C-alpha positions, 0 to 999 in steps of 0.5 A: 333606115338606121337600124341601131335604136335606143337601148331596149327598143327590141324588147318587144321583138321577144313577143314575136320571137316567142310566137314564132317559136311556139308556132315552129315547135307546135307544127314540128311536134304535130308533124313528128307525131303524125309521121312517127306515132309509135315513138314516145312523145317526150322523146320526139319533143326532145329531138325537136328541141335540138334544131330549134335551139340551133335556129333560135338566133335566126328566129330572133333576127326575123322577130326583130324585123317583124318588130320594126315593121310592126312599130313603123306600121303603128307610127310611120313617121319619126315621132317615135324615134329616139334622140340618138336616131334623130341625131344619126339621121341628121349626120347621115343627111349632112354627109349625103348633102355635103359637096364633094 
């Protein structure tokens, strides 16, 4: 599969990134409140944001992967592929089928 798509293709993965981030932050906050009930909630949330910001690039990679699966589930063929992707697929097939 060619992972380089047209510009703006991964814009939809921002929704999945937001969802993953909200789940991660919410679960972390609830766990922190449960483990440290005497601490201030704002302080806990601020401390949770530090590792969250460090994990944001990793989260976005997973969101992109989920977006590819979601998009391919909705349209499994090459009907939604861009002209660039179709051209690259033809070049790849020609390179594979070229006699050595």
